[in-house]
C-alpha positions as CSV (number, residue, x, y, z in Angstrom):
1,X,8.8,-15.7,-14.1
2,X,11.3,-13.1,-15.4
3,X,12.9,-11.0,-12.7
4,X,10.9,-7.4,-13.6
5,X,7.5,-9.3,-14.4
6,X,4.9,-9.6,-11.6
7,X,1.6,-11.1,-11.1
8,X,-1.4,-8.5,-11.8
9,X,1.1,-5.4,-11.8
10,X,2.7,-4.1,-14.9
11,X,6.3,-2.5,-14.7
12,X,6.4,0.6,-16.6
13,X,8.7,3.7,-17.1
14,X,8.4,7.1,-18.2
15,X,11.1,9.8,-18.2
16,X,13.3,7.5,-16.6
17,X,10.7,7.1,-13.6
18,X,9.6,3.2,-12.9
19,X,6.5,2.5,-11.3
20,X,3.9,-0.4,-11.0
21,X,0.3,0.0,-12.6
22,X,-2.6,-2.3,-11.9
23,X,-5.4,-2.4,-15.0
24,X,-7.8,-4.9,-14.2
25,X,-10.6,-2.4,-12.8
26,X,-12.3,-0.5,-15.5
27,X,-12.2,3.3,-14.9
28,X,-9.9,3.1,-11.7
29,X,-6.1,4.0,-11.8
30,X,-3.9,2.3,-9.6
31,X,-0.1,2.8,-9.1
32,X,2.8,1.9,-7.2
33,X,5.9,3.7,-7.1
34,X,9.5,2.0,-7.2
35,X,12.5,3.6,-5.9
36,X,13.7,4.2,-9.6
37,X,14.0,7.8,-11.2
38,X,14.4,10.1,-8.3
39,X,17.0,12.6,-7.3
40,X,17.6,11.6,-3.4
41,X,20.8,10.3,-2.5
42,X,21.8,7.0,-0.5
43,X,20.4,5.8,1.8
44,X,17.2,7.5,0.2
45,X,18.1,6.5,-3.3
46,X,16.6,7.5,-5.4
47,X,12.6,8.1,-5.7
48,X,11.9,8.8,-2.0
49,X,8.5,10.1,-1.9
50,X,8.4,10.3,2.0
51,X,9.1,13.7,4.2
52,X,10.1,12.5,7.7
53,X,13.0,10.0,7.5
54,X,15.9,12.4,7.1
55,X,15.7,13.0,3.3
56,X,16.1,16.8,2.0
57,X,12.7,18.4,1.3
58,X,13.9,19.7,-2.0
59,X,14.8,16.3,-3.2
60,X,11.3,14.8,-1.9
61,X,9.4,17.5,-3.7
62,X,11.3,16.8,-6.9
63,X,10.7,13.3,-6.6
64,X,7.1,13.7,-6.3
65,X,7.0,16.3,-9.3
66,X,8.7,13.5,-11.4
67,X,6.5,11.1,-10.4
68,X,3.1,12.8,-10.9
69,X,4.2,14.0,-14.2
70,X,5.0,10.4,-15.4
71,X,1.7,9.3,-14.0
72,X,-0.4,12.2,-15.3
73,X,-1.6,13.2,-12.0
74,X,-1.6,16.5,-10.1
75,X,-0.2,16.3,-6.6
76,X,-3.1,18.7,-5.3
77,X,-5.6,15.8,-6.3
78,X,-3.8,13.4,-3.9
79,X,-5.1,13.2,-0.6
80,X,-2.7,11.8,2.2
81,X,-3.1,11.2,5.8
82,X,-0.8,11.0,8.8
83,X,-0.2,7.4,9.2
84,X,0.1,6.2,12.8
85,X,-0.3,2.2,12.6
86,X,-3.9,2.7,13.8
87,X,-7.1,1.0,12.8
88,X,-8.6,4.7,12.0
89,X,-10.6,4.7,8.8
90,X,-11.3,8.0,7.2
91,X,-14.4,8.8,4.7
92,X,-12.8,11.3,2.0
93,X,-15.0,14.1,0.7
94,X,-12.5,16.6,-0.3
95,X,-9.1,17.2,-1.3
96,X,-8.3,19.7,1.6
97,X,-9.0,17.5,4.5
98,X,-6.1,17.2,7.3
99,X,-6.5,13.3,8.0
100,X,-5.0,11.1,10.5
101,X,-5.3,7.4,10.3
102,X,-4.3,4.5,8.3
103,X,-7.1,4.0,5.8
104,X,-9.2,6.1,3.4
105,X,-12.5,5.5,1.5
106,X,-14.2,7.8,-1.2
107,X,-16.9,7.9,-3.8
108,X,-15.6,11.1,-5.4
109,X,-14.4,11.0,-8.8
110,X,-10.8,12.7,-9.7
111,X,-9.8,12.5,-5.9
112,X,-6.7,10.1,-5.5
113,X,-5.9,8.3,-2.3
114,X,-2.3,7.9,-1.4
115,X,-0.5,5.6,1.0
116,X,3.4,5.5,1.8
117,X,4.9,2.1,2.8
118,X,8.3,0.6,3.2
119,X,7.5,-3.1,3.7
120,X,4.1,-2.6,5.2
121,X,1.2,-3.6,2.9
122,X,-0.7,-1.0,0.8
123,X,-4.2,-2.6,0.3
124,X,-6.6,-1.3,-2.6
125,X,-10.2,-1.4,-2.6
126,X,-12.9,-1.2,-5.4
127,X,-16.3,-2.1,-6.1
128,X,-17.9,-2.2,-9.5
129,X,-21.3,-2.2,-8.2
130,X,-21.0,1.2,-6.7
131,X,-18.2,3.5,-7.6
132,X,-16.1,3.4,-4.4
133,X,-12.5,3.0,-3.8
134,X,-10.2,2.6,-0.7
135,X,-6.5,2.4,0.4
136,X,-5.2,0.7,3.5
137,X,-1.8,1.2,5.2
138,X,-1.5,-2.2,6.8
139,X,1.7,-3.1,8.8
140,X,1.9,-5.6,11.8
141,X,0.0,-3.3,14.2
142,X,-2.8,-2.7,11.8
143,X,-3.0,-6.1,11.1
144,X,-3.1,-6.8,14.7
145,X,-6.0,-4.6,15.0
146,X,-7.7,-5.9,11.7
147,X,-7.6,-2.6,10.2
148,X,-8.7,-4.4,6.9
149,X,-12.0,-5.9,8.2
150,X,-13.0,-2.6,9.8
151,X,-12.6,-0.9,6.4
152,X,-14.5,-3.4,4.7
153,X,-17.2,-2.7,7.5
154,X,-17.1,0.9,6.9
155,X,-17.3,0.7,3.2
156,X,-20.4,-1.5,3.2
157,X,-22.3,0.6,6.1
158,X,-21.4,4.0,4.6
159,X,-22.2,3.0,1.0
160,X,-25.0,0.4,1.5
161,X,-22.6,-2.4,-0.2
162,X,-22.4,-6.2,0.4
163,X,-18.8,-7.3,0.7
164,X,-18.7,-9.9,-2.0
165,X,-19.2,-6.6,-4.5
166,X,-15.7,-5.5,-3.2
167,X,-12.3,-6.6,-4.6
168,X,-8.8,-6.1,-3.2
169,X,-5.2,-5.8,-4.4
170,X,-2.0,-5.8,-2.5
171,X,1.1,-3.9,-3.3
172,X,4.5,-4.7,-2.5
173,X,5.5,-5.5,0.9
174,X,7.6,-7.7,3.2
175,X,7.1,-11.7,2.3
176,X,6.9,-14.2,4.9
177,X,10.4,-15.6,4.5
178,X,12.1,-12.4,5.5
179,X,9.6,-10.9,8.3
180,X,11.4,-12.3,11.5
181,X,9.5,-11.7,14.7
182,X,9.8,-12.4,18.2
183,X,8.3,-15.3,20.2
184,X,5.9,-13.0,21.9
185,X,3.9,-13.1,18.6
186,X,2.7,-16.4,19.5
187,X,0.3,-15.1,21.9
188,X,-0.6,-12.2,20.0
189,X,-1.3,-13.9,16.6
190,X,-3.0,-17.2,15.1
191,X,-0.5,-19.8,14.4
192,X,-1.8,-20.0,10.9
193,X,0.1,-16.7,10.2
194,X,3.3,-17.8,11.7
195,X,6.1,-19.9,10.3
196,X,8.5,-21.7,12.4
197,X,12.0,-22.2,10.6
198,X,15.3,-23.0,11.9
199,X,14.5,-21.9,15.5
200,X,13.0,-18.4,13.9
201,X,9.7,-17.1,13.7
202,X,8.2,-15.4,10.7
203,X,5.0,-13.6,10.2
204,X,2.9,-14.0,6.9
205,X,1.2,-10.8,6.3
206,X,0.1,-11.8,3.1
207,X,-1.9,-14.8,4.3
208,X,-3.2,-12.8,7.1
209,X,-4.6,-9.6,5.6
210,X,-6.1,-12.0,2.9
211,X,-7.9,-14.2,5.5
212,X,-8.9,-11.0,7.1
213,X,-10.7,-9.7,3.7
214,X,-12.2,-13.2,3.2
215,X,-13.6,-13.4,6.7
216,X,-15.2,-10.3,5.8
217,X,-17.1,-11.5,2.8
218,X,-14.5,-10.2,0.1
219,X,-14.1,-12.9,-2.3
220,X,-11.7,-11.8,-4.9
221,X,-8.1,-10.6,-3.2
222,X,-5.2,-10.2,-5.8
223,X,-2.1,-11.0,-3.8
224,X,1.0,-10.5,-6.1
225,X,3.4,-11.7,-3.6
226,X,6.0,-9.1,-4.3
227,X,8.6,-9.0,-1.5
228,X,10.0,-5.6,-0.9
229,X,12.8,-7.0,1.3
230,X,13.7,-9.3,-1.3
231,X,13.3,-6.6,-4.2
232,X,15.0,-3.9,-2.5
233,X,16.5,-3.0,-5.6
234,X,13.0,-1.7,-6.9
235,X,11.4,-0.9,-3.4
236,X,12.2,0.6,0.0
237,X,12.5,-1.7,2.6
238,X,12.6,-0.7,6.3
239,X,13.8,-4.3,7.3
240,X,16.6,-4.4,5.1
241,X,17.9,-0.8,5.0
242,X,16.8,0.5,8.7
243,X,15.3,3.7,9.7
244,X,17.3,5.8,7.0
245,X,15.2,4.7,4.3
246,X,12.8,6.2,1.7
247,X,9.2,5.1,1.1
248,X,7.2,4.2,-2.0
249,X,3.7,5.7,-2.6
250,X,0.5,3.8,-3.5
251,X,-2.2,5.7,-5.2
252,X,-5.7,4.9,-6.1
253,X,-8.1,7.1,-7.8
254,X,-11.5,7.1,-10.2
255,X,-11.5,8.7,-13.5
256,X,-13.6,11.8,-14.0
């Protein structure tokens, strides 16, 4: 597979801004930003979209403006939440809510849900049976708390849906060959998600999150296996760059 060709996602560019687009869900817009096309200086170079790691506010605002113009989305239509590595699931009813937690679901058309990541997994959810979408910020802590499973439960209960009517998609995140963890993880995670190699231990987030979704009855899970650590030329990676790093933005929304 060519270096800039990915499973399920298409790499696109507009006005020098590069981003991924997923186009398998009819009437649903799903995007994931790269780090290409912004104005931020190293180590936030260049399309950092997150406020809070040390980048200049004016740079982030300019970067967001560039991305949203490239996507044809108004920033005021995007709902964000203060992410705290929790298992809190929010039901979004309007654009002006001040939310805390790491997952959102909605049935509102024209409302986009945004999630910031820099190695953690952005999980996008959609059901064609009933117009509903969701997004999850799933890192190691969220995976340990089974946030993905709790989101599926919330969707099914809130909208009276069967889980086999829901599909899921992963954004770029750290892959199993680069996510080294400590020995204490052997007591906290199933062995099937851990890889031992040359006296080192690695956590397979792709496998763990997919199984959590499957266990809840979601049969179709798109796992592109794009490693943010390996492809730090395109995506921000906390593990690769350290705390002084930008963040990518994943967005999902239903067309009006």
